[in-house]
N, C-alpha and C positions, 0 to 999 in steps of 0.2 A: 504494500500500500504506500502511495506517495505520502511523504511526511507532512506535506502541506494540505492533504485532503482532509476534509472535516471528518471527525470521528463518527462512525455509524452509531445509531441509537436504536434500542428496541422499541416496540410499539407503545411502551409506557414512558418513553423519553429518557431511558437510562443509557448513558454513553457506554460503548462496548470497545474492548480491545480485541480486534479480530485480525488474524493474519490474512484472511481472504474475505473481502467484502461480499463475495458470492455466498458465504455461509449465513448471511443475515436472515434469509427466509426460514431456514431450518432452526436457527436460534430463536426466532420469533415464534415458530411453531411450538418450541419448548415452553417459552415464557407464557404465551397466551393459552396454550394447551394445558399447562400445569395449573394456572389459576382458574381455568374454566372446567377442570377435571375431564378434559377431552383426550382421547387416545393419541391425537397428533403430537402430544409432548414427546412420544417415543420416536418421532421422525428424526430426532437429533442423533439417534444411536449410530447410524452409518457414518455420520460426520466425525465422530470422536476418534476414529482411527486415522483421520486424514488432516484435520485442522487442529494444530497444537495450541491454539489460543487458550490462555489460562481459564477464561470463563466457560469456554466450550468443554474443556476437560472437567471443570468443577461440576457443570450441569450433568455431564455424563456419569460422574461419580455418584451424584445424587440419584440418578435414575437406577443405578445398580443397587444403591442402598435400599431403595424401595422394594426390593425383592423380599425384604423382611425375613430372611432365612439365614442359615449358617453360611451360605455362599455369598451373602450380600457384601460383607467387608472385603473378603478376598477379591471379589469381582470389582469393587469400587477402587481398591487401593492403587492399581497402576495409573488410573486416570487422575486420582487425587495427587499422586506423586508428581505427575506431569504438571498439574495445575500449580502445585507448590513450587516446583522448579522454575516456572515461568512467572511467578507472582510479582517479581520485581518490576516487570513492565506492565502490570495491570493497574487499573484505577484503584483508589482506596476502597470504593464500594465492592469491587470485584475481589480485592484481597480479603476483605472482611467476610465475604461469602465463602471463599475458599477455606478460611480459618474455621468457619462454622461447620462446614462439611467435614473438615478434619476432626473437629471435636466430636461430631456425631460418630464418625468411624472409630474413634478411640473410646467410645462409651461415655464421654463426658457430656451428658445431656444438659446439665446445668450450665456448663460453659457455652454450649451451642445456643441455648435459649438467651443467655446474656448477649451474645453477639447478634442474634436476630433482633433483640430489643434495641440495641445500639443502632443497627441498620435502619430500623423503623423510624428512629428519631432523626438520623442523619440523611437517609435516602428513602423517604416515605413512599416513593413510587416503585421501589423494588418489592413488588408484591409477591414475587417468587420467594424471596427471603421471608416475607411476612407470613405467607401461608405455611412455609416449612417450620417457622417458629411456632405457629399455632399447632401444627402437627405434634411437635415435641411437648408443648404445654398440655395438649389433650392427652397424650400418652402418660403423663405424670400427674394428671388430675389437677393441673393448675388452671382452673377455669378463669379466674380473674386475669391471669397472664394472657390467655387467648384474647380476651376483650381489650386489654390494655394495648396489645399490638395493633389491633384493628383501629382503635380510637386514635392512636398516634398517627396513622396514615390518612385518616379521613379528610383533614383539612386540605391535603395536597392531592388526593386521588378520589374525590367524591364523584368524579365523572366515570369511574370504572364500576360497572354493576357488580362485578365479582367481589369487590371489596365490601359492598353492602351485605352480600351473602355471608362473607367471613365475619362481619360484625354481628349479623343476625345470629349465627351459631354461638358466638361468644356470649352474647346477651342471654340466649336460651340456656346455655349451660350454667350461667350465673343466676338462673331463675328469674330473669327480668323479661317476663313474657310479652308485655306490651311493647317494649323497645325491640324485642326480637321480631315480633310480627311486623312492626312498622318497617324495620330494616329489610326484612325478607320481601315484603310487598314493594318496597321501593326498588330493590334489585330486579324483581320480576317485571315491574313496570318499565324499567329501562331495557330489559332484555328478557323476553319470555323464556328463552332457553337458558335458565340459570339453575342448574340442578342442585347446587349447594344451597341456594336459597329455598328451593322446593323442599329440600331435606330439612332445613331449619324450621320452616313453617309446619312441616309434618310433625316435627318434634313438639312444637308449641301445641298443636291441636291434640296430639296424643296425651301430653301432660295435662291439658285442661279438660280432657274427657270429651272433646268434640269429635267423636269417633266417626259418625256418619259423614259429617262435614269434611273431616280429614281424609277419609277414603275417597270421597267424591273429588276433593281437590287434587290429591295425588294422581288419581286416574285421569283427571282432566288435563294434566300437563305431561302425562307419560309419553305422549307422541313426540315430545322433544328429546327424550332420552336416547338419542342416537349419536353415534360417533364418540361416546364417552369411554373412559377407561372402565375396566370390568368392575372395579370396586364401586364406582359411582352408580353404574346402572343396576348392578345386583343389589346394592344397599338401598337404593330408593324403592326397588320392588320389594325388598325385605320389609320396609316400612308399610307398603301396601298390605303385605301379608299380616303384619301385626294388627292393623285395623280389622282385617277380615276375620282373624281368629277371635278377637274380642266381640265382634258383631255376630258370631256364630255362623259365618260363611265358610265352613270348613272345607268343602269341596273346592271352592274357588281358591282358597289359600294354598291347598296342596297343589293345585294346578300352577299357581304362581311359582311355587318352589321348583316344580319340575321344569317349567319353561323358561323362567327368567332369573332364577337364583342359582341353582346348582347345574353346572354344565357349561357356563360361559367361559371361564378359564379355571378348570378344576385344579390346576397346579398352584394357583395363587393363594397366598395366605388369607387375605381378606375374604375371598370367595369361600374358602373353607370354613372360616369361623362363622360367616353368615349362615352357611348351611347347618353347621352344628347347632347354633343358637336357635335357629328356626325349627329344626327337627325336635330339639328338646322342648321348646314351647308347645309344639303340637302335642307331644306326649303328656306334658304337664296339664294341658287343657283337655286331656282325654281323647285325643284324636289318634287313630291308628296310622302309623307311618309305614306299615308293611316292611319291606326289605330295604328301605332307603338308607339305613345306617351302614349297610354292608359296603356299598360302593364308596361312600364317603370315607369309611375306615381304611380302605386301600390307599387313599391319598394321605390321610393323617398319620399312617404308620411311618411316613418318611420324615416326620417332624420331631423325632425323639431327642435330638440334641441341638435344636435351633437356639432356644433361650434368648430370643431377640427382645421380646416383650412379655412380661408375666401374664398380661391380659390374653395374649395369644396362646401361651402354653396351657393355661387353664382350660380353654375350650378344646384344644387338641386332646387333652387328657380325658375330658368328659365324653367327647365324641368317640374316642377309642374304647372307652369303657362301655358306652352304650352299644357300640358295634360288637362287643364281646371279644375284643382283641387283647391278647396277653401283653401287647406292647404298652397298654395303659400302665401296668405295673413298672415297666422299664422307665417310662417317662416320669412317673411319680418319683422313682429313685433318682433320676437324673436332675429333676427340679430340686429335690432336697439336697443333693450334692452340690449343685451349682450355686444355690442361693448365697452361701457365705462367701463365694468368690465373685459375685456379681460386681459390676462397676460401682464405685462408691456412691455415685449420685442416685442410683436406683436400688442399692442393696437392701435398704429397709423395706421397700415394697416387696422384694422377692422373699425376704426372710419372714417378715411379720404379717404379710397378707397372702402372698402366693402359696407359701408352704402349707399353712393351715387350711386354706381354701382348697388346695389340691387334695389333701387328705379327706376333706369333707365331701368333695365331689366324687372321689373314687368310692368312698363309703356309701354314698347315696346310690350310685350305680350298682353296687353290690347288695343293696337292701339292708345295709348296716345303719339303721336309722339314727341310733344314739350317737354314733361316731360322726355321722353327717351333721347332726345338730351341733355337736361340739366344735368340729372344724370350721364350718361355715359361720357359726355364731361368733367364733373368735375373729374371723376375718372381716365380717360385714361392717363393723363400725369404721374400719379404715379402708374400705374397698375402693374409694375414690383414688387412692394412691397408685393403683395399677392402671389408671386411665380408662378409656372407653367412655361412652356417653351414658346418661342416666338410663336411657332405653336399653342400651346394651348390657349394662351392669344389672339391670332388672332380672336377667336370666338367673344370676346367682341367688338373688332374693327369692325368686320363684322356687328354686330348688330347695332352699332353706325352709320356705313356707310349706312346701310339699312334705318335707321331713317332719315338721311340727304336726301336720295333720295326720300323717301316717303313724306317728308315735302313739296317738290316741290316749295320752294321759290327760288328766284334768288340766294340768299346768300347761302342756304344750297346746292343747286345744284352746285354752284361754288366750295364750299368746297369739295363736293363729286368728282367733276372732278379732282381736284388736287390730291386727295388721290388715286383714281382709276387709273389715268394715270401713276402715279409713280409706283404703284404696277404692272401694265401691262408692263411697261418698263422693270421691273425686271423679269417678268414671261411671255414672249411673247407667249409661248405655251398654256397659259391658255385660254381655250374657255369660261370658266365662267367669267373671268375678261373682256375678249373682249366683251362678250354679255352685261355685266353690264355697261361697259364704253360706248358702243355704245348707250345704252338707255339714259344715262345721256347726251351725246352729242346731241341726238335728242331733248331732253327736253330743251336744251340750244340753239336750233336752229343752231347747228353746224353739219357739215357732219360727218357721222360715219367713213368715210375713214381716218379721222384724228387719229383714235386710233392706227394706224400702226406706227405713229411717224415718217413717212418718208416725210411729207409735210413741 
């Protein structure tokens, strides 16, 4: 590139250090694809073996890290090393991004978050960095951190619909429902195809018990869920299925699982945990899943020593156990062995949350109800530390609740009544919760009509 030529900029206006200006369209595919959750972000991959520009290499390393498997860091490391070697000729923004990817690869998630927060203040239109920072905050249960990142960028990037979607999810995870809905609707008003904003609004409606409305909304925008990465498309359909389960539309929910959730990219971690959590919810709601666990178990058996995120490992474990795979015991031992050696910034989540939860989940799958109550009961008060959304973590609470009901002692049924009735009060449309609550009332010798809360 001629040294007097103006520096290329991405679609968000961020200057780029590129060896070849012809790389710009693929870099933009990554930038805009990443913040819009579109599959075109991966169009960058063929470029990273030809263009040695530091930011191209850093973006390539980030794509490899999103494999979320034991192969992620080894796959990312060569590109990260190239980026670091060339960092001296990069812009300060690019150097900070490279450092954040390096911290991620080294397991220093707290360090990575700090760099993304600094980037949001110094370069608020670097929305790739912002979304990645939100990803790390999400995985460590730092909901205020997610929101703080988005709010830092809003004055400079309010013209970007995807930022309002990011803000909406941050608001929702902080239980600020009115702000979440307003931000999501603003994003959708700017760009109807904004699946992250759809997702955030779906969360709001689920949390507020607006089940019929939520299902109708998600279905009304589902025609735009094309060209997305597999996580985004399967996860939004996952939300559709949650509404259907609660509304008693079991056959439709199973069809969504078969067509839109399991089978898009069976090798991908997020698709796998989405399938695990949905099959588990089916069973907890009394829906027969047939032989569906078997196929899923074939893929989960490859996850025995990943240990990327405790939230992932717990669902691999439960899925393997429900599939009747002996590898569940292997994974339980591996989690227990790994926890004390986990990176410092996530070690407490592994040791104090993941390990007892893993024992509780394995016990539940084996019908060892008392041990399930003990393990999950120990983990639940700190469950946010392993990340995931409220809706996702609800799986573990449902398993715990099922164990309380199945224990059938006066004490555990009393505990179950308190939990179920509060949930039903918030979601009066839920046929699932009404059915479960009525069963507990019957076991306690109370009339099922009390579930309406009008007596």
